[in-house]
N, C-alpha and C positions, 0 to 999 in steps of 0.2 A: 657850422651849420650846414646840413645836408638838404638837399632839396632833390626829390624824387618827382618824376611824371609816368604815372602809370601808362605803358605804351597800348592798355586795352582800353583805354577811357577811365571814367568818374565809376563805374559798377565795378564793384570787388576793389577797389582801391582801400589799402590797408596799411598802417603803421609796419606790421609784419612784414607784408609783401616789399614795402621800402626797406626796411632792415636786412633783409635777404637780399636786394639787390644790392645794397651798400657792399654787404658782406662778400657779395660774389665777385666785386671789386680788388679783393686783395689780389688777385694776379696781377695787378698793376704796382705793387709793392714789393720791394724786397727788404726784409727784415735785417739782410746782414749788413747794408748801406744807410738804411733809415731812409731811403731815398724811392722815389717812382723807378719803376723800371725803365721810364722812357719819359723826359721833360714833359711830352704832350700829352702824359696822363697823370699829371701833379694833383688836378682835380678829383680824379677817379680813387688815386690813392690817399688822400687825404678824406675823403669819404669815408672808404673802409678803416682808417686808422681811428677816425671820430667812433666807430662801431666797436672795435676792439681794445680800446686803448685802457690801460689799467689805472690811469689815474682819474678817469671819468666818474664822476660820483653820482651825477643828476642827469637825466635827460628827460627833454619834452618832445610831445610830438604835436603838430596841427595836420588835417587832413581836409582838404578843402577841394572838391571835384576830384580831378585826377592827379591832384598835388598833394605830397607828404613833406613838411618841413619837419627836421630833428633837430634839435639845440642839445648839444651835448655841453656839460658843465663838471670842471672847465673843458673849454675845447683842446683839442691834442695838440701839441707842440709843432711847430715845422722845423726846428732845428734837429738835422739828422742824428746825433748823438742821442738826444733826449727820446728821439722815437724807437732807437735800438732798445733803450732801457723798458720804455713804455708800453712797447707792443710784444706780445709774447710772440716767438720765434714759430710757434706750432699755432696753425690757425684751428680754431675750434670755433663750430657755430655758436651763435648768441643762442642764450636762453631766455625766453622771454619772462618777466616775473611773474609770480602768482598774485592774482588778485585778493585782497584783503577780504574775510569773510562777511566782514559786513559792509562792503561797498558792493552796489550795483550799477553796471553800466547798460 
């Protein structure tokens, strides 16, 4: 589970901005070792890994005020060997899914 709080406050808080913030934390993850670049960045590295994990099949978001919670299913493994397999070595930004035509938000 990832949690992000918009530093600009509740106005303009979206799941897209949270995903971008988590993606930007990729600098804290080393795909060659499957670990955080520094132990003090374990949380940030895991939030990044949840965003780009190949094994993730579903994700749900909750937005309340300035806070976004992202729940990734299944969550990324914390085992470095599995992470080296599940995390693409090349960073590519996530592409938001298209809303089905018959669904209106």
